[in-house]
C-alpha positions as CSV (number, residue, x, y, z in Angstrom):
1,M,0.0,0.0,0.0
2,T,1.2,3.5,-0.9
3,S,0.1,6.7,0.8
4,D,0.7,10.4,1.4
5,P,-0.8,13.1,3.8
6,W,-4.1,13.3,1.7
7,G,-4.5,9.9,0.1
8,R,-3.4,6.3,-0.4
9,V,-3.6,3.4,-2.8
10,D,-4.4,0.0,-1.5
11,E,-3.1,-3.4,-2.9
12,A,-6.2,-3.6,-5.2
13,G,-5.3,-0.3,-6.9
14,T,-8.2,1.6,-5.3
15,V,-7.3,5.3,-4.6
16,Y,-8.6,7.0,-1.5
17,V,-8.6,10.7,-0.3
18,R,-8.7,11.7,3.3
19,T,-11.4,14.3,4.3
20,A,-12.9,15.5,7.6
21,D,-15.7,13.0,7.1
22,G,-13.2,10.2,6.6
23,E,-11.7,8.5,3.6
24,K,-13.5,8.7,0.3
25,V,-12.9,6.6,-2.8
26,V,-11.3,8.6,-5.6
27,G,-11.1,5.9,-8.2
28,S,-9.3,2.8,-9.4
29,W,-5.9,2.7,-10.9
30,Q,-4.5,-0.2,-12.9
31,A,-2.3,1.5,-15.4
32,G,0.8,1.9,-13.4
33,S,2.5,2.2,-10.0
34,P,0.7,3.5,-6.9
35,E,3.0,6.5,-6.9
36,E,1.8,7.3,-10.4
37,A,-1.8,7.0,-9.3
38,L,-1.4,9.5,-6.5
39,A,0.5,11.8,-8.8
40,Y,-2.3,11.7,-11.3
41,F,-5.1,12.5,-8.8
42,E,-2.9,15.1,-7.1
43,R,-2.6,16.9,-10.5
44,K,-6.4,16.8,-10.8
45,Y,-6.5,18.5,-7.4
46,D,-4.0,21.1,-8.6
47,G,-6.3,21.8,-11.5
48,L,-9.2,22.4,-9.2
49,V,-7.0,24.8,-7.1
50,V,-6.2,26.7,-10.3
51,E,-9.8,26.9,-11.4
52,I,-11.0,28.1,-8.0
53,G,-8.2,30.7,-7.9
54,L,-9.2,32.0,-11.4
55,L,-12.9,32.2,-10.3
56,E,-12.0,34.1,-7.2
57,R,-10.1,36.7,-9.2
58,R,-13.0,37.1,-11.7
59,V,-15.5,37.6,-8.9
60,R,-13.3,40.2,-7.1
61,T,-11.8,42.1,-10.0
62,T,-14.5,41.9,-12.8
63,D,-18.2,42.7,-13.2
64,L,-19.0,39.0,-13.6
65,S,-22.8,38.6,-13.0
66,T,-23.9,37.0,-9.8
67,K,-25.8,34.4,-11.8
68,D,-22.7,33.3,-13.8
69,A,-20.6,33.4,-10.7
70,T,-23.1,31.1,-8.8
71,T,-23.2,28.7,-11.7
72,A,-19.4,28.5,-11.8
73,I,-19.2,27.9,-8.1
74,E,-21.7,25.2,-8.1
75,H,-19.9,23.5,-11.0
76,L,-16.6,23.5,-9.1
77,R,-18.4,22.4,-5.9
78,E,-19.8,19.4,-7.8
79,Q,-16.2,18.5,-8.9
80,V,-14.9,18.8,-5.3
81,D,-17.8,16.8,-3.8
82,A,-17.2,14.1,-6.4
83,H,-13.8,13.3,-4.7
84,H,-12.0,12.6,-7.9
85,A,-8.8,14.3,-6.7
86,V,-6.3,13.9,-4.0
87,G,-5.5,16.9,-1.8
88,D,-7.1,19.1,0.9
89,L,-10.6,19.0,-0.5
90,D,-12.0,20.5,2.7
91,A,-9.9,23.6,2.2
92,L,-11.3,23.9,-1.3
93,K,-14.9,23.6,0.1
94,Q,-14.1,26.4,2.5
95,R,-12.8,28.7,-0.3
96,L,-16.0,28.0,-2.3
97,D,-18.1,28.7,0.8
98,K,-16.4,32.0,1.3
99,L,-16.7,32.9,-2.4
100,T,-20.4,32.1,-2.2
101,G,-20.8,34.5,0.6
102,E,-19.0,37.2,-1.4
103,V,-21.3,36.6,-4.4
104,D,-24.4,36.7,-2.2
105,S,-23.2,40.0,-0.8
106,R,-22.6,41.4,-4.3
107,R,-26.1,40.3,-5.3
108,E,-27.6,42.2,-2.4
109,Q,-25.6,45.3,-3.2
110,R,-26.6,45.1,-6.9
111,K,-30.2,44.6,-5.9
112,A,-30.1,47.7,-3.6
113,A,-28.4,49.7,-6.4
114,K,-31.0,48.6,-8.9
115,A,-33.7,49.6,-6.5
116,R,-32.1,53.0,-6.0
117,Q,-31.8,53.5,-9.8
118,S,-35.4,52.5,-10.3
119,E,-36.6,55.0,-7.7
120,E,-34.5,57.7,-9.3
121,A,-35.9,56.9,-12.8
122,R,-39.4,56.9,-11.4
123,R,-38.9,60.4,-9.9
124,A,-37.3,61.6,-13.1
125,K,-40.2,60.3,-15.2
126,E,-42.8,61.8,-12.9
127,E,-41.0,65.1,-13.3
128,L,-41.1,64.7,-17.1
129,V,-44.8,63.9,-17.0
130,A,-45.5,66.9,-14.9
131,E,-43.7,69.2,-17.2
132,A,-45.3,67.6,-20.3
133,E,-48.8,68.1,-18.8
134,E,-47.9,71.8,-18.0
135,L,-46.7,72.3,-21.6
136,A,-49.9,70.7,-23.0
137,A,-51.7,73.9,-22.2
138,S,-49.0,76.2,-23.7
139,E,-49.6,78.5,-26.7
140,Q,-45.9,78.9,-27.4
141,W,-46.2,76.5,-30.2
142,R,-42.6,76.4,-31.4
143,A,-40.8,76.5,-28.0
144,A,-43.3,74.1,-26.4
145,G,-43.1,71.7,-29.3
146,E,-39.2,71.7,-29.2
147,R,-39.3,71.1,-25.4
148,L,-41.7,68.2,-25.7
149,R,-39.4,66.6,-28.3
150,A,-36.5,67.1,-25.9
151,L,-38.5,65.5,-23.1
152,V,-39.1,62.4,-25.3
153,D,-35.4,62.0,-25.8
154,T,-34.8,62.3,-22.1
155,W,-37.5,59.7,-21.4
156,K,-35.9,57.2,-23.8
157,S,-32.5,57.7,-22.0
158,L,-34.1,56.6,-18.7
159,P,-34.3,52.9,-17.6
160,R,-37.7,51.2,-17.7
161,L,-39.6,50.7,-14.4
162,D,-41.9,47.9,-13.5
163,R,-44.4,47.5,-16.3
164,K,-47.5,48.8,-14.5
165,T,-45.8,52.0,-13.3
166,D,-44.0,52.6,-16.6
167,D,-47.2,52.1,-18.6
168,E,-49.2,54.5,-16.4
169,L,-46.6,57.2,-16.5
170,W,-46.1,56.8,-20.3
171,H,-49.9,57.0,-20.8
172,R,-50.0,60.4,-19.0
173,F,-46.9,61.6,-20.9
174,S,-48.3,60.5,-24.3
175,H,-51.7,61.9,-23.5
176,A,-50.1,65.3,-22.7
177,R,-48.1,65.3,-26.0
178,S,-51.3,64.3,-27.9
179,A,-53.3,67.1,-26.3
180,F,-50.7,69.7,-27.2
181,S,-50.5,68.4,-30.8
182,K,-54.2,68.5,-31.2
183,R,-54.4,72.1,-29.9
184,R,-51.5,73.1,-32.1
185,K,-53.0,71.6,-35.2
186,A,-56.4,73.2,-34.4
187,H,-54.6,76.6,-34.0
188,F,-52.9,76.4,-37.4
189,A,-56.0,75.0,-39.0
190,A,-57.9,78.0,-37.7
191,L,-55.2,80.3,-39.0
192,D,-55.5,78.8,-42.4
193,A,-59.2,79.0,-42.3
194,Q,-59.0,82.7,-41.3
195,R,-56.7,83.4,-44.3
196,E,-59.1,81.7,-46.7
197,E,-61.9,83.7,-45.3
198,S,-59.8,86.9,-45.8
199,R,-59.2,85.9,-49.4
200,R,-62.9,85.5,-50.0
201,I,-63.8,88.9,-48.4
202,K,-61.0,90.6,-50.4
203,E,-62.2,89.1,-53.7
204,K,-65.6,90.8,-53.0
205,L,-63.9,94.1,-52.1
206,V,-61.8,93.9,-55.4
207,A,-65.0,93.2,-57.4
208,E,-66.7,96.3,-56.0
209,A,-63.5,98.5,-56.3
210,E,-63.3,97.5,-60.0
211,E,-67.0,98.2,-60.6
212,L,-66.5,101.7,-59.0
213,S,-63.3,102.5,-61.0
214,G,-65.3,104.2,-63.8
215,S,-67.6,106.3,-61.6
216,T,-67.7,110.1,-61.9
217,D,-69.6,110.6,-58.8
218,W,-66.4,111.9,-57.1
219,G,-67.3,112.5,-53.5
220,P,-69.4,109.5,-52.7
221,T,-67.2,107.2,-54.6
222,A,-64.1,108.4,-53.0
223,A,-65.8,107.9,-49.6
224,R,-66.7,104.4,-50.6
225,Y,-63.2,103.7,-51.6
226,R,-62.0,104.8,-48.2
227,E,-64.6,102.5,-46.6
228,L,-63.4,99.6,-48.9
229,M,-59.8,100.3,-47.7
230,Q,-60.9,100.1,-44.1
231,D,-62.7,96.8,-44.8
232,W,-59.6,95.6,-46.6
233,K,-57.4,96.2,-43.6
234,A,-60.0,94.7,-41.2
235,A,-60.2,91.5,-43.3
236,G,-56.7,90.4,-42.4
237,R,-54.0,88.8,-44.6
238,A,-54.9,86.1,-47.1
239,Q,-52.4,83.6,-48.5
240,R,-49.3,85.2,-49.8
241,E,-49.9,84.5,-53.5
242,A,-53.5,85.6,-53.4
243,E,-52.8,88.7,-51.3
244,D,-50.4,90.2,-53.8
245,D,-52.6,89.6,-56.7
246,L,-55.8,90.9,-55.0
247,W,-53.9,94.0,-53.7
248,N,-52.6,94.9,-57.2
249,R,-56.2,94.6,-58.6
250,F,-57.7,96.6,-55.7
251,R,-55.1,99.3,-55.8
252,G,-55.3,99.4,-59.7
253,A,-59.0,100.0,-59.5
254,Q,-58.5,102.8,-57.1
255,D,-55.8,104.3,-59.3
256,I,-58.1,104.4,-62.3
257,F,-60.8,106.3,-60.3
258,F,-58.5,108.7,-58.5
259,Q,-56.6,109.4,-61.7
260,A,-59.8,110.4,-63.4
261,R,-60.8,112.5,-60.5
262,G,-57.4,114.1,-60.3
263,E,-57.7,115.2,-63.9
264,V,-61.0,116.8,-63.2
265,F,-59.8,118.6,-60.1
266,A,-56.5,119.8,-61.5
267,E,-56.8,122.9,-59.4
268,R,-56.1,120.8,-56.4
269,D,-52.5,120.2,-57.6
270,A,-51.1,122.6,-55.0
271,E,-52.7,120.7,-52.2
272,Q,-51.6,117.4,-53.6
273,R,-48.0,118.7,-53.8
274,E,-48.2,119.6,-50.1
275,N,-49.6,116.1,-49.5
276,L,-46.7,114.7,-51.4
277,D,-44.2,116.4,-49.1
278,R,-45.9,115.1,-46.0
279,K,-46.2,111.6,-47.4
280,E,-42.5,111.6,-48.4
281,E,-41.7,112.5,-44.8
282,L,-43.9,109.6,-43.6
283,A,-42.2,107.2,-46.2
284,A,-38.8,108.3,-44.8
285,E,-40.1,107.6,-41.3
286,A,-41.4,104.2,-42.3
287,E,-38.1,103.3,-44.1
288,K,-36.3,103.7,-40.7
289,L,-38.1,100.7,-39.5
290,L,-36.0,98.5,-41.8
291,P,-34.3,96.1,-41.3
292,V,-37.0,94.6,-39.1
293,T,-35.6,93.6,-35.7
294,D,-38.6,93.7,-33.5
295,L,-41.6,92.6,-35.6
296,K,-44.3,93.5,-33.0
297,A,-42.9,97.1,-32.5
298,A,-42.4,97.6,-36.2
299,R,-45.9,96.6,-37.1
300,A,-47.3,99.0,-34.4
301,A,-45.1,101.9,-35.7
302,F,-46.0,101.2,-39.3
303,R,-49.8,101.1,-38.4
304,S,-49.4,104.5,-36.8
305,I,-47.6,105.9,-39.9
306,N,-50.1,104.3,-42.2
307,E,-53.1,105.9,-40.3
308,R,-51.4,109.4,-40.7
309,W,-50.7,108.5,-44.3
310,E,-54.3,107.7,-45.1
311,A,-55.5,110.9,-43.4
312,I,-53.3,113.0,-45.7
313,G,-55.1,112.5,-49.0
314,H,-53.9,112.1,-52.5
315,V,-50.6,113.3,-54.1
316,P,-49.9,114.3,-57.7
317,R,-50.5,111.4,-60.1
318,D,-47.0,111.2,-61.5
319,A,-45.4,111.2,-58.0
320,R,-47.8,108.6,-56.5
321,P,-46.1,105.4,-57.7
322,K,-42.8,106.3,-56.3
323,V,-43.9,107.6,-52.9
324,E,-46.4,104.7,-52.5
325,G,-43.8,102.3,-53.7
326,R,-41.6,103.3,-50.9
327,M,-44.3,102.6,-48.4
328,H,-45.3,99.3,-50.1
329,T,-41.6,98.2,-49.9
330,V,-41.7,98.7,-46.1
331,E,-45.1,96.9,-45.9
332,R,-43.8,94.0,-48.0
333,A,-40.7,93.8,-45.7
334,L,-43.0,93.6,-42.7
335,E,-45.1,90.9,-44.4
336,D,-41.9,89.0,-45.3
337,A,-40.8,89.1,-41.7
338,E,-44.2,87.9,-40.6
339,E,-44.2,85.1,-43.2
340,S,-40.7,84.1,-42.0
341,E,-42.0,83.9,-38.4
342,W,-44.9,81.8,-39.7
343,R,-42.5,79.4,-41.4
344,R,-40.3,79.1,-38.3
345,T,-43.4,78.2,-36.2
346,N,-44.8,75.7,-38.6
347,P,-44.4,72.4,-36.7
348,E,-45.4,70.1,-39.7
349,A,-42.8,71.6,-42.1
350,R,-40.2,71.4,-39.4
351,A,-41.1,67.8,-38.6
352,R,-40.8,66.9,-42.3
353,A,-37.4,68.6,-42.6
354,E,-36.2,66.8,-39.4
355,G,-37.5,63.4,-40.7
356,L,-35.7,63.8,-44.1
357,T,-32.5,64.9,-42.4
358,G,-32.6,61.9,-40.1
359,Q,-33.1,59.5,-43.0
360,L,-30.3,61.0,-45.0
361,Q,-28.0,61.0,-41.9
362,A,-28.7,57.3,-41.4
363,A,-28.1,56.5,-45.1
364,V,-24.7,58.4,-45.0
365,D,-23.6,56.6,-41.8
366,K,-24.6,53.2,-43.3
367,L,-22.7,53.9,-46.6
368,R,-19.6,55.1,-44.7
369,Q,-19.6,51.8,-42.7
370,Q,-19.9,49.8,-45.9
371,V,-17.0,51.7,-47.4
372,D,-14.8,51.0,-44.4
373,Q,-15.8,47.3,-44.5
374,A,-15.1,47.0,-48.2
375,R,-11.6,48.6,-47.6
376,A,-10.9,46.3,-44.8
377,A,-11.9,43.3,-47.0
378,G,-9.5,44.6,-49.7
379,N,-12.4,45.2,-52.2
380,N,-11.3,48.5,-53.4
381,A,-13.5,48.5,-56.5
382,K,-16.6,48.1,-54.3
383,A,-15.3,50.7,-51.9
384,D,-14.8,53.2,-54.7
385,K,-18.3,52.7,-56.0
386,L,-19.8,53.0,-52.5
387,S,-17.7,56.2,-51.9
388,Q,-19.3,57.8,-55.1
389,E,-22.7,57.0,-53.7
390,L,-21.6,58.3,-50.3
391,E,-20.6,61.7,-51.9
392,G,-24.0,62.0,-53.4
393,R,-25.9,61.2,-50.2
394,Q,-23.6,63.6,-48.2
395,A,-24.5,66.4,-50.6
396,L,-28.2,65.8,-50.1
397,L,-27.7,65.7,-46.4
398,D,-25.8,69.0,-46.4
399,Q,-28.6,70.6,-48.4
400,A,-31.2,69.2,-46.0
401,L,-29.3,70.5,-42.9
402,K,-29.1,73.9,-44.6
403,G,-32.8,73.9,-45.1
404,L,-33.4,72.8,-41.5
405,Q,-31.4,75.8,-40.3
406,E,-34.2,78.0,-41.8
407,F,-36.5,76.8,-39.0
408,G,-34.0,78.1,-36.3
409,G,-33.0,74.4,-35.4
């Protein structure tokens, strides 16, 4: 019989290992000497020592999951409990027991950290919901719309909560966004309807103005034209294209009438020349409003100037186009500024521009990755072809980004 401090081999070739619970059969050895048998099973023990040491380092120095760590510990414990090695198996069990305790402690720490993270995410999402519900009642269409889009991005960056809580908060968040969107669409739909109504009213005013253009009943007709002008201003702005065309017809009809009247009342030329001087002064005052930096203030100032302008009366026929052209230039600049403000606050147009930009950016990123992959694979022909396509998509993206800047984004 051959033995060492941790095991022995009997005459029949059976190998035993000594444990705190007594000797355990390791296996049978018939292939060589008893010394070789012990050496073989001692090497298996050394292998277990190495594996346990590696697992200890992984648990203590890496972010190995507690589930994977527990599985690895149980696997090694099964090997130790099988007694197929000669050595201090009880010491290995103690090391595994200690490692199990460390893994359990880490599990509890991670559980507590996850609970804290979940609570922080819940509070953050409740704050997002509260802000979204407040924004739902806003009439700052552009600013509120941009803020709601930012809140969506923030929401997506937060971890999910339990399903019930997450669904309830998301329902409130989504409902607030939908309410704002419906109000915004209703606002712009009403604005479009108002402009269409303005077009209809101004078409009637133009028709009457053209009908009156041949009248020789100077006083009443001139008074009616002034009333028509007041009605024109009260009607509000129509769509840009219709507004310009209707205004040209309306003003042209007045010009025909007042030109005829001016020829009849040539003696009033002196008064008209004085009117011209006053209107030139008003035109100069109006021109100082350009360029438009404060649209609201400029509109108010121009309204005041225009009221004084209308109160002055007519000017000599040959001077009228120039002086009125100066005022019309200022008026058009104000309309352009207002139109620009309308475009910047148009959420549907901005959304379309953002969607196109996002699609083009994704296409560019994908093509760039394909070029890199083709280069790495040594397929230069394919890479060159893809590069040409990438240049075209990049040009479209640059153009889309430039267009998006017009919305102030």
